[in-house]
LORO-749701 format. One record per residue (C-alpha): residue in one letter; z negated, y negated, x. Coordinates in steps of 0.25 Angstrom, whole numbers, padded with zeros to 4 digits, always signed. Layout:
<guros>
aZYX/...
</guros>
This chain:
<guros>
m+0174+0039-0429/p+0185+0030-0434/a+0187+0016-0428/g+0179+0005-0433/g+0185-0002-0445/g+0189+0010-0453/g+0182+0014-0466/g+0184+0029-0465/r+0173+0032-0455/e+0160+0039-0456/a+0149+0034-0464/g+0139+0025-0457/v+0149+0017-0449/p+0154+0004-0455/a+0168+0000-0456/r+0166-0013-0447/r+0165-0008-0432/h+0169-0014-0419/g+0183-0010-0415/g+0183+0003-0407/e+0178+0017-0409/g+0163+0019-0410/r+0160+0005-0408/s+0147-0001-0414/v+0147-0008-0428/l+0140-0020-0433/p+0126-0018-0438/a+0129-0024-0451/a+0139-0013-0454/v+0128-0003-0458/r+0130-0002-0473/r+0132+0008-0484/a+0145+0013-0489/v+0147+0013-0504/p+0157+0019-0514/s+0168+0010-0519/p+0165+0002-0531/r+0173+0003-0544/p+0184-0008-0542/r+0185-0018-0553/s+0196-0019-0563/g+0209-0026-0557/e+0205-0024-0543/r+0214-0018-0533/a+0210-0004-0531/n+0217+0000-0518/g+0214-0008-0505/a+0206-0019-0513/r+0194-0026-0507/g+0184-0018-0515/d+0192-0005-0515/r+0184+0006-0509/g+0196+0015-0507/r+0203+0007-0497/p+0203+0012-0482/s+0190+0004-0479/g+0184+0007-0492/l+0171+0012-0487/h+0169-0003-0482/a+0176-0010-0493/w+0170-0023-0498/p+0159-0018-0508/h+0155-0008-0498/a+0147-0018-0490/q+0143-0026-0502/q+0132-0019-0508/l+0119-0023-0513/l+0107-0019-0504/r+0093-0015-0509/d+0082-0024-0507/p+0070-0021-0497/g+0060-0022-0509/r+0066-0009-0516/g+0060+0004-0516/a+0062+0016-0507/e+0068+0024-0518/y+0081+0016-0516/d+0082+0019-0501/l+0095+0027-0498/r+0101+0035-0487/a+0107+0027-0476/d+0120+0035-0476/e+0132+0026-0478/d+0139+0035-0489/v+0128+0035-0499/p+0132+0029-0513/h+0130+0014-0516/p+0115+0012-0519/s+0118+0003-0531/g+0126+0014-0538/e+0114+0025-0537/q+0106+0028-0549/l+0091+0027-0549/e+0081+0036-0555/g+0082+0035-0570/g+0097+0032-0571/h+0095+0017-0567/h+0105+0010-0558/r+0100+0004-0545/g+0103-0010-0549/c+0093-0009-0561/d+0082-0005-0552/a+0070-0014-0552/g+0069-0014-0537/r+0082-0019-0536/p+0082-0032-0527/a+0083-0045-0535/a+0096-0052-0536/r+0099-0062-0525/a+0100-0076-0529/d+0111-0080-0519/v+0121-0070-0525/r+0133-0076-0532/a+0143-0070-0542/h+0156-0066-0536/r+0168-0075-0538/g+0182-0071-0541/a+0195-0076-0534/d+0195-0088-0544/g+0181-0092-0539/r+0174-0089-0553/r+0162-0081-0554/g+0163-0067-0559/r+0158-0065-0573/v+0145-0057-0576/g+0148-0042-0576/h+0161-0042-0567/p+0159-0032-0555/v+0160-0038-0541/p+0155-0033-0528/l+0140-0035-0525/f+0142-0043-0512/r+0150-0055-0508/r+0153-0058-0494/i+0149-0071-0486/r+0152-0075-0472/c+0139-0070-0466/r+0135-0060-0456/p+0132-0046-0461/a+0118-0043-0464/p+0111-0032-0455/v+0108-0018-0459/g+0096-0019-0468/p+0082-0013-0466/e+0077+0001-0470/h+0078-0002-0485/h+0092-0006-0484/q+0096+0008-0480/g+0107+0004-0470/l+0114-0006-0479/r+0118-0019-0475/g+0106-0027-0478/l+0103-0041-0485/p+0100-0052-0476/q+0086-0054-0472/r+0080-0066-0479/t+0072-0075-0470/s+0074-0087-0479/a+0081-0091-0492/s+0094-0095-0485/q+0094-0084-0475/g+0094-0074-0487/r+0106-0079-0492/a+0115-0081-0480/r+0116-0080-0465/e+0125-0084-0455/a+0138-0078-0453/g+0139-0068-0441/p+0149-0061-0433/d+0147-0048-0440/g+0154-0052-0453/p+0150-0056-0467/r+0137-0053-0474/l+0136-0048-0488/i+0127-0055-0499/p+0123-0047-0512/l+0127-0053-0525/r+0117-0053-0537/c+0120-0042-0547/r+0115-0037-0560/t+0113-0023-0565/p+0126-0015-0563/r+0133-0009-0575/a+0133+0006-0577/g+0143+0013-0568/v+0145+0001-0559/k+0140+0004-0545/s+0146-0006-0536/h+0149-0018-0545/v+0139-0026-0553/p+0141-0037-0563/i+0139-0051-0557/p+0128-0061-0563/s+0131-0074-0569/p+0134-0085-0560/d+0122-0091-0553/r+0125-0104-0548/r+0111-0106-0542/s+0112-0094-0533/d+0126-0099-0529/s+0120-0113-0525/t+0108-0106-0518/s+0117-0097-0510/g+0126-0109-0506/r+0114-0117-0501/g+0109-0105-0493/l+0122-0103-0486/r+0124-0118-0483/l+0109-0119-0478/v+0112-0107-0469/h+0125-0114-0464/w+0118-0127-0461/r+0107-0120-0454/a+0117-0113-0445/r+0124-0126-0442/l+0111-0133-0439/h+0107-0121-0430/t+0120-0122-0422/v+0119-0138-0421/r+0105-0136-0416/a+0109-0126-0406/r+0120-0135-0401/l+0111-0147-0400/y+0101-0139-0392/d+0111-0135-0382/s+0118-0149-0381/r+0113-0156-0369/a+0122-0168-0371/a+0115-0170-0385/w+0101-0169-0378/v+0105-0179-0367/a+0110-0189-0377/l+0097-0188-0385/f+0089-0190-0373/l+0096-0202-0369/l+0097-0208-0383/v+0083-0206-0386/t+0076-0209-0372/t+0084-0221-0368/p+0079-0230-0379/i+0065-0224-0378/v+0064-0226-0363/a+0072-0239-0362/a+0066-0247-0373/r+0052-0248-0368/r+0047-0259-0377/l+0041-0256-0390/r+0040-0271-0395/p+0050-0282-0395/d+0050-0293-0385/p+0042-0305-0388/p+0049-0318-0391/v+0052-0328-0381/l+0045-0342-0382/a+0048-0355-0375/s+0038-0363-0368/g+0029-0370-0378/s+0032-0361-0390/i+0021-0355-0398/a+0019-0340-0400/i+0019-0337-0415/a+0013-0323-0412/d+0007-0315-0400/i+0018-0312-0390/v+0015-0298-0385/a+0022-0291-0374/p+0029-0278-0380/e+0029-0271-0367/t+0025-0272-0352/r+0035-0280-0344/e+0036-0286-0330/f+0045-0297-0326/v+0046-0308-0315/d+0040-0321-0318/d+0050-0330-0311/v+0042-0343-0312/a+0030-0337-0306/t+0037-0330-0295/r+0044-0343-0291/e+0030-0350-0291/v+0025-0339-0282/r+0036-0340-0273/e+0035-0355-0271/a+0021-0353-0268/a+0024-0342-0258/r+0034-0352-0251/s+0025-0363-0251/a+0014-0354-0244/v+0023-0353-0232/r+0018-0364-0222/p+0028-0372-0215/l+0031-0368-0201/f+0030-0377-0189/d+0034-0374-0175/l+0023-0380-0166/d+0028-0384-0152/g+0016-0383-0143/r+0024-0388-0130/a+0029-0401-0137/l+0019-0410-0129/a+0023-0403-0116/d+0037-0404-0118/a+0036-0419-0122/t+0027-0422-0109/t+0036-0415-0100/s+0048-0423-0106/a+0041-0436-0104/q+0037-0433-0089/t+0051-0428-0086/t+0056-0441-0091/f+0047-0449-0083/d+0050-0441-0071/v+0065-0443-0073/w+0063-0458-0075/r+0054-0459-0063/g+0063-0452-0053/a+0076-0458-0057/r+0081-0466-0045/p+0094-0473-0042/g+0103-0464-0034/r+0097-0451-0039/g+0106-0440-0043/a+0115-0438-0055/g+0105-0428-0061/d+0094-0438-0061/r+0102-0448-0067/v+0106-0439-0079/a+0091-0435-0081/t+0087-0449-0081/e+0098-0453-0091/m+0093-0441-0100/t+0079-0446-0101/l+0084-0460-0104/a+0093-0456-0116/s+0084-0463-0126/p+0080-0478-0127/a+0065-0474-0127/a+0067-0467-0114/r+0074-0478-0107/r+0064-0488-0112/a+0053-0479-0107/r+0060-0477-0093/d+0062-0492-0092/y+0047-0495-0094/l+0042-0484-0085/a+0052-0488-0074/s+0047-0503-0076/m+0033-0497-0074/g+0037-0489-0062/f+0035-0476-0070/d+0020-0478-0071/s+0013-0465-0072/g+0003-0471-0082/a+0013-0474-0092/e+0019-0460-0091/n+0005-0454-0093/r+0002-0463-0105/f+0015-0458-0111/l+0012-0443-0109/r-0002-0445-0114/a+0003-0451-0127/l+0013-0440-0128/r+0002-0429-0127/t-0006-0436-0138/v+0005-0436-0148/y+0008-0421-0146/e-0006-0417-0148/r-0002-0418-0163/r+0007-0409-0172/i+0020-0417-0173/v+0029-0414-0184/g+0043-0420-0188/s+0038-0424-0202/l+0025-0422-0210/s+0034-0417-0222/l+0035-0404-0215/v+0020-0402-0214/p+0013-0398-0227/a+0002-0408-0231/a-0008-0397-0232/g-0008-0382-0229/r-0005-0374-0217/l+0006-0374-0207/t+0012-0364-0199/l+0014-0367-0184/r+0021-0359-0174/d+0022-0360-0159/a+0035-0354-0156/r+0033-0355-0141/a+0020-0348-0142/g+0024-0339-0153/r+0013-0341-0163/e+0011-0346-0177/w-0001-0352-0184/d-0005-0360-0196/e-0012-0373-0197/e-0018-0381-0208/t-0018-0395-0202/p-0005-0400-0204/g-0011-0414-0205/q-0011-0415-0189/a+0004-0415-0188/l+0010-0428-0185/p+0024-0432-0189/l+0034-0436-0178/d+0034-0451-0181/e+0019-0452-0182/a+0018-0444-0169/r+0027-0454-0162/r+0019-0466-0167/m+0006-0458-0162/a+0013-0457-0148/l+0014-0472-0147/l-0001-0473-0150/a-0004-0463-0140/l+0004-0470-0130/r-0004-0483-0133/d-0017-0475-0132/a-0013-0470-0119/g-0013-0485-0113/a+0001-0489-0114/t+0005-0503-0115/p+0013-0508-0127/r+0025-0510-0117/e+0023-0496-0113/i+0022-0491-0127/d+0034-0498-0131/a+0042-0492-0119/l+0036-0478-0119/g+0033-0476-0134/p+0047-0473-0138/l+0049-0462-0128/l+0035-0456-0131/q+0039-0455-0146/d+0052-0448-0142/l+0044-0438-0135/v+0035-0435-0147/t+0042-0424-0155/p+0036-0414-0166/n+0029-0402-0160/m+0027-0395-0174/v+0041-0392-0180/f+0043-0387-0194/d+0051-0374-0194/g+0058-0375-0208/a+0067-0363-0207/l+0056-0354-0204/t+0047-0360-0214/e+0058-0358-0225/a+0061-0344-0221/r+0046-0341-0222/r+0045-0347-0236/q+0057-0339-0241/d+0051-0327-0236/a+0038-0329-0243/e+0045-0332-0256/t+0053-0320-0256/r+0041-0311-0253/v+0035-0316-0266/e+0038-0305-0277/p+0042-0309-0291/l+0030-0311-0300/i+0030-0299-0310/v+0024-0303-0323/r+0019-0290-0331/i+0017-0292-0345/p+0009-0280-0351/e+0012-0274-0364/r+0005-0280-0376/k+0002-0293-0368/i+0001-0305-0376/l+0011-0315-0370/l+0008-0326-0379/r-0002-0327-0391/r+0001-0332-0404/g+0000-0348-0405/e+0001-0350-0390/v+0011-0359-0384/a+0020-0353-0374/s+0018-0359-0361/e+0029-0360-0350/g+0023-0348-0343/a+0021-0340-0355/a+0035-0342-0360/r+0041-0339-0347/i+0033-0325-0346/l+0038-0322-0361/q+0052-0325-0357/a+0052-0316-0345/y+0045-0305-0353/v+0056-0305-0363/r+0067-0306-0352/e+0061-0294-0345/g+0062-0286-0358/s+0077-0290-0359/a+0080-0286-0345/r+0074-0272-0348/r+0085-0270-0359/s+0096-0273-0350/p+0108-0263-0349/g+0105-0259-0335/r+0091-0254-0339/m+0097-0246-0350/v+0107-0240-0341/g+0096-0236-0331/t+0088-0230-0342/v+0099-0221-0347/l+0103-0217-0333/l+0089-0213-0329/l+0088-0205-0343/g+0101-0198-0339/l+0096-0194-0326/l+0083-0188-0332/v+0091-0180-0343/l+0100-0175-0332/f+0088-0170-0324/m+0083-0164-0336/l+0096-0157-0339/r+0096-0151-0325/y+0082-0147-0325/v+0084-0139-0338/a+0096-0132-0332/f+0088-0128-0320/y+0077-0124-0329/r+0085-0115-0338/k+0090-0107-0326/t+0076-0101-0325/q+0071-0102-0339/r+0083-0097-0348/h+0074-0097-0361/e+0074-0112-0362/r+0087-0115-0370/h+0085-0130-0374/l+0076-0135-0363/f+0084-0148-0361/a+0085-0151-0376/l+0070-0149-0377/m+0067-0158-0365/v+0075-0169-0370/l+0069-0168-0384/v+0055-0168-0379/t+0058-0180-0370/v+0063-0188-0381/i+0051-0184-0390/a+0041-0187-0378/l+0048-0201-0376/t+0048-0204-0390/v+0033-0200-0392/d+0029-0209-0380/r+0037-0221-0385/g+0031-0219-0398/f+0017-0219-0393/l+0019-0231-0385/w+0025-0238-0397/l+0013-0234-0405/f+0002-0239-0395/d+0010-0252-0393/h+0008-0255-0408/l-0005-0248-0409/v-0012-0259-0401/d-0008-0270-0411/s-0019-0264-0420/f-0030-0266-0409/r-0036-0279-0404/v-0047-0272-0396/d-0046-0269-0381/p-0042-0258-0376/y-0035-0254-0389/a-0026-0266-0389/n-0021-0263-0376/p-0008-0255-0377/a-0007-0252-0362/l-0020-0243-0364/y-0013-0234-0374/r-0002-0229-0364/f-0010-0217-0360/m-0010-0212-0374/v+0005-0210-0375/p+0008-0194-0375/l+0016-0194-0363/a+0015-0179-0360/t+0021-0175-0374/g+0034-0170-0368/a+0029-0163-0356/m+0019-0155-0365/l+0030-0151-0375/i+0039-0146-0364/t+0028-0138-0357/l+0024-0131-0370/l+0038-0129-0374/v+0044-0125-0361/g+0034-0124-0350/p+0027-0133-0339/r+0039-0132-0329/v+0048-0139-0339/g+0036-0148-0343/v+0035-0154-0329/a+0050-0156-0328/f+0049-0163-0342/t+0038-0172-0336/l+0047-0177-0324/f+0059-0180-0334/y+0050-0187-0344/l+0042-0196-0334/p+0054-0205-0331/l+0057-0207-0345/l+0042-0211-0348/g+0042-0221-0336/m+0054-0228-0342/m+0048-0229-0355/i+0035-0234-0351/g+0041-0244-0340/f+0037-0235-0329/d+0022-0238-0331/l+0017-0230-0319/p+0003-0227-0324/l+0008-0222-0337/l+0019-0214-0330/v+0009-0207-0321/y+0000-0204-0333/g+0012-0198-0340/l+0015-0189-0328/i+0001-0184-0328/g+0001-0182-0342/n+0014-0174-0343/l+0010-0165-0331/a-0004-0162-0338/a+0004-0159-0351/v+0013-0149-0343/y+0002-0142-0336/g-0009-0143-0346/v-0003-0134-0356/t-0008-0120-0352/g-0001-0112-0363/y+0005-0114-0377/r-0001-0102-0385/k-0007-0110-0396/r-0003-0123-0403/t-0016-0129-0398/a-0010-0129-0384/p-0005-0143-0384/i-0018-0148-0389/k-0025-0142-0377/a-0015-0147-0368/g-0016-0161-0374/l-0031-0161-0371/v-0028-0158-0357/l-0018-0168-0356/g-0027-0178-0362/a-0038-0176-0351/v-0027-0177-0340/n-0022-0190-0346/t-0036-0196-0346/a-0038-0193-0332/a-0024-0198-0329/v-0028-0211-0336/l-0041-0213-0328/a-0034-0211-0315/l-0022-0221-0318/l-0032-0231-0322/a-0041-0229-0310/l-0029-0229-0300/p-0028-0244-0299/g-0042-0245-0294/t-0049-0252-0306/l-0052-0246-0319/p-0049-0253-0332/p-0060-0256-0342/v-0068-0245-0347/s-0063-0247-0361/h-0048-0246-0356/l-0051-0234-0347/v-0057-0226-0358/f-0046-0230-0368/q-0035-0226-0359/m-0041-0213-0355/t-0043-0210-0370/c-0028-0213-0372/g-0025-0203-0361/f-0032-0192-0368/a-0026-0196-0381/g-0012-0195-0375/g-0015-0181-0371/v-0019-0177-0385/l-0007-0184-0391/v+0002-0176-0382/a-0004-0163-0388/v-0003-0168-0402/l+0012-0172-0400/v+0015-0159-0393/s+0008-0150-0404/f+0017-0157-0414/l+0030-0157-0407/l+0029-0143-0400/p+0032-0135-0413/l+0044-0144-0416/l+0050-0142-0403/e+0047-0127-0403/s+0055-0125-0416/t+0066-0135-0412/f+0070-0128-0399/n+0065-0114-0403/i+0055-0114-0391/l+0047-0102-0389/t+0033-0106-0385/d+0020-0098-0384/v+0015-0103-0397/r+0028-0099-0404/l+0027-0085-0398/l+0013-0084-0403/e+0017-0088-0417/l+0028-0078-0417/s+0019-0067-0412/n+0011-0068-0425/l+0013-0054-0431/d+0013-0060-0445/n+0026-0067-0443/t+0036-0064-0454/l+0046-0057-0445/l+0035-0049-0439/r+0029-0045-0452/r+0043-0041-0457/l+0045-0032-0444/a+0031-0026-0446/v+0034-0022-0461/e+0049-0019-0460/a+0049-0013-0446/p+0035-0009-0442/g+0040+0000-0431/s+0048-0011-0425/y+0036-0020-0427/n+0027-0011-0419/h+0037-0009-0408/s+0038-0024-0407/v+0023-0026-0405/i+0022-0016-0395/v+0034-0021-0387/g+0027-0035-0388/t+0015-0029-0381/l+0023-0023-0370/a+0032-0035-0368/e+0020-0044-0367/a+0013-0035-0357/a+0026-0034-0348/a+0028-0049-0349/e+0014-0053-0344/a+0016-0043-0333/v+0030-0050-0328/g+0026-0064-0331/a+0035-0066-0344/n+0031-0072-0357/a+0022-0062-0363/l+0020-0069-0376/f+0035-0070-0378/c+0037-0055-0375/r+0027-0051-0386/v+0032-0060-0397/a+0046-0057-0394/a+0043-0042-0395/y+0038-0044-0410/y+0052-0049-0414/h+0062-0041-0405/d+0065-0031-0415/v+0065-0039-0428/g+0079-0035-0430/k+0074-0021-0434/l+0069-0027-0447/l+0083-0026-0453/k+0084-0011-0450/p+0071-0006-0447/s+0073+0008-0451/y+0084+0010-0441/f+0074+0009-0429/i+0065+0021-0426/e+0052+0013-0426/n+0054+0010-0440/q+0059+0023-0445/r+0052+0033-0453/a+0050+0047-0449/g+0063+0055-0450/d+0071+0044-0455/n+0081+0038-0445/r+0092+0030-0450/h+0100+0032-0437/d+0102+0047-0440/r+0112+0043-0450/l+0119+0033-0441/s+0129+0034-0430/p+0123+0031-0416/h+0133+0018-0416/m+0127+0014-0429/s+0113+0016-0425/a+0115+0009-0412/l+0121-0003-0420/v+0109-0003-0429/i+0099-0003-0418/a+0106-0014-0410/s+0107-0023-0422/h+0092-0026-0423/v+0094-0035-0411/k+0104-0044-0417/e+0098-0043-0431/g+0084-0046-0425/y+0089-0058-0417/e+0094-0064-0430/l+0082-0060-0438/a+0073-0066-0428/k+0081-0079-0427/s+0081-0080-0442/y+0066-0080-0441/g+0066-0092-0431/l+0061-0084-0419/p+0063-0091-0405/q+0075-0089-0397/e+0067-0082-0386/v+0062-0072-0396/l+0076-0070-0401/d+0082-0068-0387/i+0073-0056-0385/i+0078-0048-0397/p+0092-0046-0391/q+0087-0045-0377/h+0076-0035-0379/h+0087-0024-0380/g+0097-0031-0371/t+0110-0022-0370/r+0103-0009-0369/t+0108+0004-0375/i+0103+0010-0388/n+0102+0023-0380/y+0098+0032-0391/f+0110+0030-0400/y+0119+0029-0388/q+0115+0043-0384/k+0116+0047-0398/a+0130+0042-0399/l+0133+0050-0386/k+0128+0063-0392/s+0134+0062-0405/e+0145+0071-0408/s+0156+0060-0409/g+0150+0052-0398/t+0157+0053-0384/s+0156+0044-0372/e+0169+0037-0376/d+0165+0034-0390/v+0151+0029-0387/q+0150+0016-0380/e+0137+0012-0374/s+0139-0002-0377/d+0139+0001-0392/f+0124+0005-0390/r+0119-0007-0383/y+0112-0018-0388/p+0119-0032-0388/g+0110-0039-0378/p+0108-0048-0371/k+0099-0042-0360/p+0086-0048-0358/q+0086-0062-0352/s+0072-0065-0348/k+0059-0057-0343/e+0054-0057-0357/a+0066-0051-0363/a+0067-0040-0352/i+0052-0036-0354/f+0055-0036-0369/m+0067-0026-0367/l+0058-0017-0358/s+0046-0018-0368/d+0055-0014-0380/s+0061-0002-0373/i+0048+0003-0368/e+0040+0002-0381/a+0051+0009-0388/a+0052+0020-0378/a+0037+0022-0377/r+0036+0026-0392/t+0045+0038-0388/l+0034+0044-0379/e+0027+0056-0385/d+0016+0056-0375/p+0014+0042-0370/s+0007+0040-0357/p+0007+0030-0346/a+0016+0039-0337/r+0026+0040-0348/f+0026+0026-0351/k+0028+0022-0337/g+0040+0031-0336/l+0045+0026-0349/i+0044+0012-0344/r+0051+0014-0331/k+0062+0021-0338/i+0065+0010-0348/v+0064-0001-0338/s+0073+0006-0328/d+0083+0008-0340/v+0083-0006-0343/v+0085-0011-0329/l+0096-0001-0326/d+0103-0006-0339/d+0103-0020-0333/q+0095-0025-0345/l+0086-0034-0336/d+0097-0041-0328/q+0096-0054-0335/s+0081-0055-0336/d+0071-0060-0326/l+0063-0048-0325/t+0061-0042-0310/f+0058-0028-0306/s+0044-0033-0303/d+0043-0038-0317/l+0048-0024-0322/e+0037-0017-0314/r+0026-0026-0320/a+0032-0025-0334/e+0032-0009-0332/s+0017-0009-0329/a+0014-0018-0341/f+0023-0009-0350/l+0015+0003-0345/r+0001-0003-0348/t+0005-0008-0361/l+0011+0005-0366/s+0000+0013-0361/s-0010+0005-0369/i-0002+0005-0381/y+0002+0020-0381/h-0011+0026-0376/h-0018+0039-0380/r-0030+0040-0389/i-0039+0052-0391/d-0038+0061-0403/y-0046+0058-0415/p-0056+0070-0417/g-0054+0078-0430/f-0041+0072-0433/d-0028+0080-0432/f-0016+0070-0434/e-0006+0081-0433/k-0012+0088-0446/t-0006+0084-0459/a-0017+0078-0468/e-0020+0086-0481/r-0025+0079-0493/p-0033+0087-0503/f-0029+0088-0517/r-0036+0079-0527/g-0049+0085-0532/s-0051+0095-0520/r-0062+0087-0514/t-0075+0094-0514/h-0088+0088-0518/e-0093+0087-0504/e-0081+0078-0500/p-0084+0064-0504/p-0073+0057-0510/p-0065+0047-0501/t-0069+0032-0503/f-0060+0020-0501/k-0065+0006-0497/r-0056-0006-0497/w-0057-0016-0487/g-0064-0029-0492/r-0072-0022-0503/
</guros>
């Protein structure tokens, strides 16, 4: 066989081939060869672009540019599939008519334009031009059965897709031009029509629409994969929502004595320190500390001992005594009062009576509490007395019994007189007695001040809590000094919340949360590879949930203005109606409960910042989010969110009751019932929002949910109806493969619904060439008998790529699209490989096994691996002439062993134990499908039925009767 690229090869092999001998060719190269058209006048004959006699004349330009028949034409126009047949447009029909005049000829395409010359002008009517023009698009695949192996027209899925498709790596695509009835004798050239500017503009708009759709798809794909863009979106949207907690502007600041022109209402709950009240409380705490006095219980004994010692010294002082006695005597005589008293006692001969009267007066004075000054003693209240020597401390409420020092000394003179002292004795001993009277209750100022400061510091700042919607000042009221002070402090606290430091802290916390979210997504995707855009989904759902919660808070804040009756006028009671669990339920339904719990952990800190870390509401949100995650039992119906919302409402009601009863006292019955009703309504609101948002997120991120799978499983689907009509054998094969895959998936714990639905679409690529696949061929008509093994393998393998593109054009989810190339993996098309080896020209050097393998990739999941086995087993089961469970078991073992030995399951999660369970499921299902039935008595299905001639019926045989249904 000549090398690829030459024109003089055997028929059936196109010119364009991969480099090298015997290599495979592109699927779009299967086309007919046509005779060379008659060159127009003035055209270069030898080597021109349209010359059929040049070295590659078989594949010159007009060869590939031929008008194809429409699927609606009759079977009388079907031709042989050989590549050396004459051009169909040149054949004469019965009656001498030309093919172009036939009524069954397809209608002219509206998007075909007249050929332009080198000068850019349109060709005139009647000037022969080639039937096709080139545009930069990928080649169309080989058409279905009625195309007879020709390069087919693009499959129309929409008005724009019928005109143009994206350019692909396989080269340009050909689009037919509108033509009129050809003149006699002209086979390959037809006159062009008059210019149709409307068709030109329509075609141009279609191309531009396809171009912009492709660009939009590219931008969207890049956006989904751009983590930086989603992080920026998260920070830009959530920062103002979380940081700007107030929903109304701050109230005006009024001075003391001003009149309020309207009700001044607190826009949000705020707490601040009342400096004036705190200072007053601290002063009260300082004043409450009692003055501390040290009580000297031994003052009387000390004074008495000192007096007796002095008297003894004076009495014992004699002339000629030692120096020590003289010193002691001089010490006692240091004061004038002492010398005067000694002189008097010496004159009296140190009379003991005078000494006793002196000591008795001293004891009388010390029976009272003597203080240095009455200013140290409070006029009323308790005193704290401390006996340091005894080590005890006590309080007394009789500060009036204390005497100041000066009064105590006057009292000493009176006591001396009462003791019987003469005036001369009082005058002599009185000053000494007064000197011995000292305070026995001493004020400890340092310790008292320390205690007062300690009491002052123990006083916490007084926090004033202004609840939301509280009326600070009513209309027409005069602002008192206290009201003005509270209003100023309230506004000052709001300004402090908008400080740069608070904003920096908010952004930093949000950055940490989004970082943790990124790490979680990276960890999750290691085990769950099918989640492609999980981070983008979580960010978008977080933004939606925060926006919804903020919106409902704003709505309820303004809604209470319409009510004047309690409890409807209290905005704090509406907080339990906020649908806090919307995001958690969305994530659970779209991804799963595991990610739903993680989303709850990320969302609660954001919710806390938004609501001011209101602990009861935060706990309520945690309970509601967990109930939304675990309350969704399944998503097989669109009503699943409604059922989950009812469950969530019941849980919310119980949570509200628990939170209100936790402080120990329940609110009024009207408030309790209203808040519990709000909790139940919050659960229902979550269900309503989820039902609305869920389809939007499904389509935006192309997420495959159970409901989407059930919608795709509808056999009345457009693509499935096409498969059933145009390729009924492939359709039946797909249904049986779905049954096998579903049973095996249930056995190994995979997604059984996904396996069944994906089976319906895995062979949609056979729609483009149904007659090339054995299940769709008629008896005795095998197209591959006229093709080389290489070409046959190429046609068979092309249904994978073409099926992927066709399914993608119908908007199937990516998970289903991935099954189409993976269900064959990189397996060998063994039948044509063996046929190539056995052919006369085929040798082991000429035939490369890689040319007969599917492009892959290998199965990447359990579902794809099960699907590969199901597809192979079902196809092989049809070849058994006498199916039985024993034969099915051997067939299943053989196919599973071949797939494993071919390393097709290396990249899937399927284990050997899973394979054993799947084999058992395959055996049960195949045995139930291909079971034996008893013979019908009296019927011989092998005998050809004989129809009697008309009129040969006897009178004994009644004529057949027919009854139509419905009549």
